[in-house]
N, C-alpha and C positions, 0 to 999 in steps of 0.2 A: 217129698217133705220140703216145705219152705224153710229157708235158712234166714237167720237174722242178718240184717244189713251190717256189714263191717266197715270199719274206718279206712277203706282202701285209698281214699284221696290223701291221707297223711301217712301212708305206710311207705317206709324206705325200701327201695328195691336197688339191687345192683345190676345195671344194665348198661351196655355200651350203645351210643347213638346209632352205630352202624347196624345194630340188630333191629332197630325200629323202622328202617327204610327198606321197603320191598325190593328184591333183586331186579324186578322188571320195571321199577319206577323210571320215569323219563330222565330225571336228573342223574340217576345212576348210569344210564345208557350214554348220555351226553358227556358225563365226566370221564367215562372210560374211552371215549373216541376223540374228544377235542382237547387239544393242548392249549391252555389259556396263558401260559407263562410268557408268550410273546408280548402281551399287553404291558408287562413291566418295563421292557426295554423301549416300547413305543412312547411311553409317557414319562420316562425318566427325566427328560429335559424340562418338563413342566413343574418339577418339584425342586425346592431348595435343598442343597446337599447338607448343609451344616448349620441351619438356622430355622427357627420356628417350632411350633408344636408338632408332635408325631402325627404324621398324616395317616389317613385310612389306607389300608392296603389297596392299591389300585386294581389288583386282580379281583379282590372281593367286591370292590365298588362296582365294577363292570358286571361281574356275575350277578350282583344284585339287580342291576338294570335288566340283564338278560332274563331273570325270573319274571319280571313284569311283562316282557314281550312274549316270553314262552307260554305263559298262562293267562294272557289277555288282561292283565291288571294295569289299568291306565293311570290310576291315582298313586302317587308315591307315598302318600300318607297310608292308604290302604295296603300298599305293598309291604311297608314296614310292619303293620299290624299282622299281616299274613305270616311274615317271617317269624314274628314273635311266638306264634302258636303252631307253626308247621315244622315238624321234625325233619322232613325231607328237604325243605329249603335250607334249614340250618346245617344239615349234612353237606349239601351242595356248597355252602359258603364256608365250610370247614370251621363251623362254630360249635361250641358246646351247648348244652341245654340251658345253662345259666348265663351265658355270655350276653352282653348287652348288644342289642341290635343298633345298627347305624341309624342316626336321626334323619328324618325325611328332609330336613333343611340342608343337611350335608349333601344329600343327593342333588337337590336343586341348585345349591350354591356352587358345587363343583361344575355342574352343567353350565351354569350362567357365567361363571368367572374363569375357572381354571381351564376348562376345555373349550371355551368359546374361541372361534376362529382357528381351531386346530384341526388337523386332518385325522384325528384319532378314530373317528367313526368309520371313515372311508378305509382306513388302515385295518381296522378290526374285520370289516366285511371282506376286504381283499384277502386277508390272511385265512379266513375260513374257507374262501373259494380255493386258495392254494392248497389247503389241507385236503379238500375234496379231490383236487387234481392229483395229489400224491397218492390217494387211495384208489385212483383210477375210477372215480365215480362220475366223471365228466367225459362224455364222448367227443364233443367238440365238432361232430359232423354237421349237426342241424341245430340252429338256434331259433327261438320263437319269441317275438316281442309284442307287447301291447301296453296299454295304459289303463288305469282305473282312477275313479275320482275319490278324493277324500273330502268329506264335508268340513269346511273351515269353521272355526269358532268365531262366526260373524253373522249378524242378522242380515238377510238379503234386502231388507227394506231400509237399512241404515247406511246410506252411501252418499257420496258427493260426485258430481260430474266434473271431471278434469280433463284438460286437453293434454294428453300424454303423447310423447314421441313414439312414432311407429317404428319398431325395430325392423331393419332390412331382413330379407330372407337369409337363412343360413347358407344358401347356395348362390348368393348374388355375385360373388367374384367369379365362380366358375361359369355362371350364365353369361356375364359380360364378356368373358373370354370366348365362349362358344358363339356368342352373337357376332363378335369381331371377326372370327375365323370364317363364319358362314357368309357374312357380307363380302369378305375379301374373295372367297372362292366364287361367289356369284357375280363378282364384278361390280359391286356396289361400294360407294364411298363409306368409310367408317363414320359412325354416328358421332356427332359433336359431344364432347364431354358436358354433361348436364350438371351445373352447380347451382343448387337451389336450397332454400331453407329446409330444415328437417321437417318431414311430414308429422302432423299431429292428428289425433283422433279423439273425439269426446269418449271418455272411458268412465265406467262406474268404478269408484274406488271406495273400498270399505272404510268406514270410520273406526272400525275395531281392529282390523287386520289388513293393513294396506298392501301387503304382499300377495294376498289371495286374489284370484282372478274370477270375474263374473262369467260363469260358464253357461253357454246357450248351445245345446246340442240336441239333435233329434232323439226322441225317446229317452232323454236324460233329464234329471231335475235341473231346474234353474236356481242359480244362487251362487254364493262365493264358495269356490272349491280350490283344492290343489289336485294335481295329477301325479300319480306314481307311475313312472315309466319303467317297465321291467324287461329284462332279457333272460330267457330261461334255456338251459341246455336240454336236449331231447332225451338224454339217457336216463337220468334219475330226477329230472326237474330241479336240478341245482340252479339257483338264481345266480347269474354271472355279472348282472349289472342292475342297478336301480338308481333312479334319479327323479327328484321332485321338481315340478314347475308349477307356476299359477295355472289355474283351471282354464284360462282362455288362450293357452298356447296350443297350436295345432300339433297333432302327433307327429307329422312328417318333419317338423323342424329339428328336433334334437336327435333323431334316430341314427343318422350317419355318424355324428360326433360320438354318440354312445358306442356304436360298433367299433369306431377306431380306438376308443379307449379300452374296450374288451381285448381287441387284438394286440394292443400294446402292453396291457397289464398282465395277460395270461398266455401260457404257451399252448394255444389252441389254433387250429386252422380250419374254421367252418367252411362247408361247401355251400350250404343253403340256409336262408333265413325266412321263417314264415311270418307274414304280416297281414293284417286285415285291410279292408278296403280304404280306410283312412290314410294309409301310407302309399296308396297306389297313385303316385304322382310322377311326372317326368323327371324331375331332379332326383328323386330317390331311386328310380329305376336306373338312371344313368350312373349315379354314384355307386350303386351296388355292382354294376358291371365293371366299373373302374377298379373295384376291389376284388374282381373275379368271384363274386358271390351271386348265387342264383336266388333271385327274389320270388318267393312263392306267395302271390298276392290273393286277397279276396276280391270278389266281384264288385266292381263299382258301377252302379247304374248311371248311364250317360243322361245328360240333361237334353231336353228337346222341347221346342215350342209346339203347342198343340196345333195340328193342321199343317205342319211343315215336314219336309223331308228330313230324315235322320242323317247325321253326318256320315254314317257307314254306307249310305246309298251313293255317296260320291267316291268313285273308285280311284285309288291312287296308283300311278305307274312309276315305280322307282327308277326305271331305266330312262324315262323321258322327263322325270320330275314334274309330272303334271297330274291334275285331277280331271275326271270325266263325270259330268253331271248325269242325272237319270235320263235326260233327253239326248245325251250323246255329245254335248258340247265339251270342248277341252278348255280347262282353266289353266293359265300359265302363271309361273312364278313372277311376282312383282317386287317384293321387298321383304326385309326382316326387321321387326320392331325391337324395341329395347327389352320387351318382356320375353323375347326368345321365340316369337311366333313368325313363321314364314307365311306370307300372304299370297294367295293364288286367286287371280281375278278372271272373271268371265268377260266375253265380248258383249257390251251393252246392246249393240245392234241386233245380235241374235236373241238376247234376252227380251227385247222389246216386243217381239212377235211370238214368244214362247207361250204355248197354251197353258202351261202349268207354272207360270212365273209366280202366281199368288202363293204357291206352296214352297217356293224357293227363296224369294227375297221380295221385300217391299221397299227397298232403297229408292230414293228419288232419282238417282243416276242409273237405275236399272242394271246394276252390276252386282253380281253374286261374288262374295269373298269367302273363300274357305281357308282356314288357318291350320297350320301344322307346326308342332313344336320342333325346335332343332334337335331335341332328344327323343322324338316320337318313336324312332326306330327301337329304342330301348324299351319303351312302353309296349310296343307290339311283340317284341321277343318275350317280355314278361307275361303278356297275355297268352302267348303260345304255351308257356310253362303252366299257366293256370289251368288251361283247358286239357292238358295231357293227363293221362292216368297217373303218372308219377306225381305230378303237381297236386292233383285232387287228393291222392292218398296222403301226401305230406301235409297239405293244408288242414286235413281233419285232425292231425296231431296237435293243433293249437288248443283245442278244447281240453285235451288231456294234459297239457303242459302249462303254458302261461296262464290260461284262464283258470285252470284248477289251482294254480299257485295263488292267484288273487282271491279265489273262493275260500281257500284255506286261511289266508291272512285275515279275511274279514270275519269268517266264522269262528276261528279259534284264537286270533291274536289281536282282536279289537282294532282292526285297521280300516274300519268304516269312516272314522273321524280323525281329523288332525288333533293330536293331543296338545299341541302348542300353537302359538301364534308367531308367524314369521317364517320366511322361506328356509332359512338356514336350520331352524329347529325342526321343521317338517321333513327336511331332507335327512336330518339325523334320525328321525323316527323311521323313515323309510329304510335307511341303512340297517338300523338295529333290528327292525322287524324281519327284513330279508335275511340277515345274518342268523337270526334265531331259527327261522324256517330251514335254512341250510343245515344248522346244527341237528335238527330233528331228522332231516333227510339222511344225513351222514350216519347218525346213530341207528336209524331203522334199517338202512342198507347193510350195515355191518351185521345186524341180527339176521337179516334174510340170507346173508352170505354164509 
């Protein structure tokens, strides 16, 4: 029998907000596992003690931001609207059903003014990682690093060409020292100090977001992007580091500095770090060995001119420090240049009558030059690890760790696009998104336990 519709929308009910939130809701799980009270102490110095209007509770303020990242709500206006009608969100923020929700302008103005140039976002991320360490959710044995691109809020067709200064390599000081030592051991005079004007390069600069970098990579979209560089622990995929750069920064440049930061910030002693082919460079391999870390690298296809011998066909003899060409001629060491490459030259008299010279060199002086980096031995040892059964097994874990972390961020946390303009703000986005992913991991790991 059908019943008459009653005035249920105006009926008074005695109910506690706690009864309306399911026991297995994500906000309940996070609230039960994460201690947010540290935020109050971290931001205390940014508030006036005895003057001004009463401030929004900083813990509630940041928990509001966390909701946006946890549930992929990029717009702060929309986030406020969602909190108004979502009982679970109100419960998480310790608000009643009739409490007034924070205004969206309060969120943006605190971001823009109060917390600008502060390290609060890094502190929040670090504290969440330390809580994971305290719960023994970080193994620390193997780390995996990679980067992903975030579409900048900038039109790729609206830019100016500017001559920007080229930043030196992150490893220039170590390389200069290695070159000096190598030339000294080889009986060569030290290179003269080279004082010249800073190098500049014509660069596309967005008229909308000058901090974004114009990215040009194989099998990647072209345009203005940022890069989110992450490092993930292999035990529960806890993110131990995240760092934003413009989209035109090579992956190999910030990686060693980020490893050093992880080692300094957290009590972990990793043995190996998995990296894709973009990181497989001589400086990275050398610096990893300096830190007693095993680099598990991806395969990097060598470049070779069509119709010429591949470099691997020139055999290196470590005892005599010479190369032997495919025809049996020995190439002897000549010099070491500023870029860190040792040059090995052939005898032009033998090359002049060589039947396969066209496949070896077309130089006018008929001299074949083979180069070898001063840190090439580190590259070869890393390649041995890559080819070993242990290395292959370890490298496969990348798809289940850092790559899965990025996939989760893009699918569930709206991390495909930069929410803001400017490198500092995008770095804030990366830190908060990674912190919220870690909160989920910690909460889910506790349930599984």
